[in-house]
C-alpha positions in Angstrom: 34.5 -100.8 256.9 32.2 -98.2 255.0 33.0 -95.0 256.9 37.1 -96.1 255.8 36.1 -96.3 252.4 34.3 -93.0 252.4 37.0 -91.6 254.1 39.7 -92.9 252.4 37.1 -91.6 249.0 36.3 -88.2 250.5 40.3 -88.1 250.8 41.1 -89.1 247.1 39.1 -86.1 246.0 40.2 -83.5 248.5 43.5 -84.5 247.2 42.6 -84.6 243.5 41.1 -81.0 243.6 44.4 -79.6 245.2 46.0 -80.9 242.2 43.3 -79.5 239.6 43.9 -76.1 241.8 47.4 -75.8 241.1 47.8 -76.5 237.4 48.6 -73.9 234.8 45.6 -72.6 233.9 42.9 -74.3 236.2 44.0 -71.9 239.3 41.7 -69.8 237.5 38.8 -69.5 235.2 36.8 -66.3 233.8 33.7 -66.8 235.8 35.4 -65.6 239.4 38.5 -63.7 237.5 39.8 -61.8 238.6 39.5 -63.1 242.7 42.8 -60.7 243.9 44.4 -57.3 242.6 45.9 -56.7 239.3 49.3 -55.3 237.8 50.0 -54.0 234.7 53.7 -53.9 234.1 55.3 -50.8 232.0 58.9 -50.8 230.6 59.0 -47.4 230.5 59.1 -44.6 233.5 56.1 -42.8 235.0 54.4 -40.2 232.1 56.0 -41.6 229.0 52.7 -43.2 226.5 52.7 -46.2 227.7 51.6 -45.7 231.1 49.5 -42.3 230.2 47.3 -45.4 228.9 48.1 -47.6 231.7 47.3 -45.6 233.8 43.4 -44.9 232.6 43.1 -48.6 231.8 44.2 -49.2 235.1 41.4 -47.2 236.6 38.8 -48.1 234.9 39.1 -52.0 235.0 39.3 -51.4 238.4 35.8 -49.9 238.6 34.7 -52.6 236.5 36.6 -55.8 238.8 35.7 -54.1 241.6 39.8 -55.6 242.4 42.5 -53.1 242.1 44.3 -52.7 239.1 47.4 -51.3 239.7 50.3 -49.7 237.0 54.3 -50.6 238.1 56.6 -49.3 236.2 60.0 -51.2 235.6 62.2 -48.7 233.1 65.2 -50.5 232.1 67.6 -50.6 228.5 65.7 -49.3 226.6 62.3 -51.4 227.8 63.8 -54.4 227.8 63.7 -55.1 232.1 60.6 -54.1 232.8 59.2 -56.5 229.3 61.7 -59.6 230.7 60.1 -59.0 234.4 56.9 -59.6 232.5 57.5 -62.2 230.0 58.2 -64.2 233.4 55.3 -63.7 235.6 53.1 -66.5 235.7 49.9 -66.9 232.7 47.6 -66.9 235.6 45.7 -63.2 234.3 47.2 -61.4 237.2 50.1 -59.5 235.4 49.3 -57.3 231.9 51.8 -55.6 229.8 51.0 -52.2 228.5 53.7 -52.7 224.7 54.8 -50.0 223.1 56.1 -50.5 219.7 59.4 -50.6 220.8 58.3 -54.7 222.1 58.2 -55.3 218.4 61.6 -53.3 217.2 64.0 -54.0 220.4 64.6 -57.7 219.4 66.1 -56.5 215.6 68.0 -53.7 217.2 69.7 -55.0 220.3 72.2 -58.1 219.7 70.1 -59.4 223.0 66.9 -58.6 224.5 66.0 -61.1 227.7 62.7 -62.0 225.9 60.8 -63.2 223.7 57.6 -62.4 221.7 56.3 -65.2 221.7 57.0 -65.3 225.6 53.4 -63.2 225.1 50.4 -64.1 223.8 48.3 -60.6 222.9 45.2 -59.4 224.6 44.0 -56.1 222.5 45.1 -52.9 221.2 44.7 -49.3 223.3 45.8 -46.3 221.4 48.1 -45.1 218.9 49.6 -42.4 218.4 51.3 -40.1 215.0 53.6 -38.3 214.7 54.6 -35.4 214.1 58.1 -34.2 211.9 58.2 -30.3 212.8 61.2 -27.7 212.4 62.4 -24.7 214.0 60.9 -21.2 212.2 64.6 -20.4 210.9 64.4 -23.4 208.5 62.8 -21.4 205.3 60.9 -24.9 204.2 57.0 -24.5 204.3 56.4 -28.0 204.0 57.6 -31.8 203.8 58.3 -31.5 200.2 61.0 -27.8 200.4 62.5 -29.7 203.0 63.3 -32.3 201.0 64.9 -30.7 198.9 66.1 -28.5 201.1 68.2 -31.5 202.6 68.9 -32.3 198.8 70.7 -28.9 197.9 72.8 -29.1 201.5 74.3 -31.8 202.1 75.6 -33.0 205.0 73.9 -29.6 206.3 70.7 -31.0 208.3 70.1 -32.6 211.1 66.9 -33.9 212.9 65.9 -34.5 216.6 64.6 -38.1 218.0 63.5 -39.1 221.2 65.1 -42.9 221.3 66.5 -44.6 219.2 64.5 -47.8 217.5 61.4 -45.2 218.1 58.5 -45.0 215.4 59.5 -41.0 215.1 63.2 -42.5 214.6 62.3 -45.8 212.1 60.3 -43.1 210.2 62.4 -40.7 210.0 65.2 -42.6 208.9 62.2 -44.2 206.1 62.0 -40.6 205.1 66.6 -40.5 204.7 66.0 -43.6 202.7 63.2 -43.4 200.8 64.5 -39.0 199.3 68.2 -41.1 199.6 68.6 -37.9 202.2 72.6 -36.9 203.9 70.5 -35.6 207.1 72.3 -36.6 210.7 69.9 -38.5 212.9 70.5 -37.1 216.9 68.7 -39.3 219.3 67.4 -38.5 222.2 66.2 -39.7 225.7 62.5 -38.6 225.6 60.8 -36.5 223.2 61.0 -33.4 224.7 64.8 -33.8 225.0 64.1 -33.9 221.0 61.5 -31.1 220.9 63.5 -28.2 223.2 67.1 -29.4 221.1 64.3 -28.3 218.0 63.0 -24.7 219.6 66.8 -23.6 220.7 68.2 -25.0 217.0 70.3 -27.3 217.9 68.7 -29.7 215.7 67.0 -27.1 213.0 64.1 -30.3 212.3 62.6 -32.5 215.0 60.0 -35.6 214.6 58.2 -36.9 218.3 54.9 -38.7 219.2 52.3 -35.8 218.6 51.8 -34.8 222.9 55.3 -33.9 223.0 54.9 -31.2 220.4 51.2 -29.9 220.4 51.6 -27.1 222.6 54.5 -25.3 220.7 53.2 -26.3 217.0 50.1 -24.8 218.3 51.8 -21.2 220.2 54.1 -20.6 216.5 56.9 -21.3 218.6 57.8 -24.7 215.5 55.9 -25.3 212.5 54.5 -28.4 212.0 54.5 -30.0 208.5 53.0 -33.4 208.5 51.5 -35.4 211.2 52.2 -39.4 210.4 48.5 -40.4 210.7 46.0 -41.3 207.9 43.6 -38.7 209.4 44.8 -35.0 211.2 44.9 -34.6 214.0 42.0 -32.8 216.0 45.1 -31.4 218.3 47.1 -29.8 215.8 43.7 -29.7 212.4 45.8 -27.3 210.4 48.6 -29.5 210.0 48.4 -31.7 206.9 48.5 -35.3 206.7 52.3 -37.4 205.3 49.8 -38.4 202.1 48.8 -35.0 201.9 52.0 -33.5 201.8 52.9 -35.5 199.4 54.5 -38.3 200.8 52.0 -41.1 201.9 55.4 -43.9 202.2 56.1 -42.0 205.8 52.3 -43.1 207.1 53.8 -44.7 210.6 52.1 -44.3 214.3 53.0 -45.6 218.0 50.9 -48.4 219.0 50.2 -49.3 223.0 48.6 -52.8 223.5 47.8 -54.8 226.2 49.8 -58.0 226.3 49.9 -60.5 229.2 52.2 -64.3 229.5 51.6 -67.0 227.3 50.5 -69.7 228.2 47.2 -67.7 230.1 44.3 -69.2 229.8 42.5 -68.3 226.6 39.4 -67.9 229.2 41.0 -65.4 231.0 41.8 -64.1 228.2 38.8 -63.4 226.6 37.6 -61.9 229.5 40.7 -59.7 229.6 39.7 -58.5 226.3 36.2 -58.3 226.1 36.7 -56.0 229.7 39.2 -54.1 228.0 37.1 -52.8 225.0 34.3 -52.3 227.2 36.2 -49.3 229.3 37.5 -48.5 226.1 34.5 -47.8 224.7 34.1 -45.3 227.4 33.0 -41.9 226.7 35.2 -40.1 229.3 37.8 -42.3 228.4 38.3 -41.9 224.7 38.2 -37.6 225.8 41.2 -37.9 228.6 43.5 -40.4 226.5 41.9 -37.5 222.9 42.9 -34.9 224.7 46.6 -36.3 225.1 46.9 -37.2 221.6 45.9 -40.2 221.6 43.7 -42.6 219.9 41.5 -45.1 221.4 42.0 -48.4 219.4 41.0 -51.5 220.0 41.0 -55.6 218.7 40.2 -59.1 218.8 43.2 -60.8 220.0 43.9 -62.8 216.7 43.6 -59.2 215.0 45.9 -57.1 217.8 48.7 -60.6 217.1 48.4 -59.8 212.7 49.0 -56.4 213.5 51.8 -56.9 215.5 53.6 -59.4 213.2 52.8 -56.7 209.8 54.4 -53.8 212.1 57.8 -56.3 212.8 57.7 -57.1 208.9 57.3 -53.3 208.0 60.0 -51.4 210.5 62.3 -54.6 210.1 63.2 -53.7 206.4 63.9 -50.1 207.8 66.4 -51.2 210.9 68.1 -53.2 208.2 68.4 -51.1 205.5 69.7 -48.2 207.6 71.9 -50.3 209.7 70.3 -49.5 212.6 72.3 -51.4 216.4 72.2 -51.3 219.7 74.5 -53.0 220.9 73.0 -55.9 224.3 
């Protein structure tokens, strides 16, 4: 009788433990996490800024955790395909998502997107990258204000190249047009290098892209840099003034990249990933590797990162509305 009671109690304990293990949020805790490989979804093709940043983080987190952290590039539909895939992942800490500004912009410019920003929880900002306003050397303007006057006196004559509809270079260009009421045609491309090539050839006399895509051509004198959109000058282009120095402070903008996880990921896992991501982002060699490619390392608490995303959304929502930027689903 006693043996049967003990055996029954034991079976109940085993069953209770199995149920608890299966419940979301109890399958893992910060003390043991991670116990298996972790993936970082990048919603763009390999080689772009989010992919570069994700691979640096993956290598260092692998070393720190003793588990493989790998990058999975899932491009398509302006980033929507990979983002939707990440949103549907189990909220267990084993799928991370490297976002860029398109994450918050796409729901504003597409008729429909297969995700909601509320499907994610913030981990940390990882890096920022300023944009650069530049011109073909045949353009007589030597400063931003000279360029504005040139466009004003020749309405409909000039156009600018940008890397993708809804990208921060594109939105910055539209902000410039709105602020100064400029008749300036917008020419979208599929990537920064294509926009640079167009401006080199003179097809589009003006360009706006992330700094990493254009730095070598400005240094070599093939293109003339007029301003970087960051609060401070870039070490990669120290001779190019900031937009504030150029007299157009309202054009300050940066592409942001950071880590998110599916919503409902346990809070202690979120906090552990945050701590460890900040630890590796703080490493001197990580800062140097990213700086060499035009990125400034930046990190934050989850709440701070979430507030930044809300602020960026509000900023660009006004521009998208006033410029009437829209893409069909």
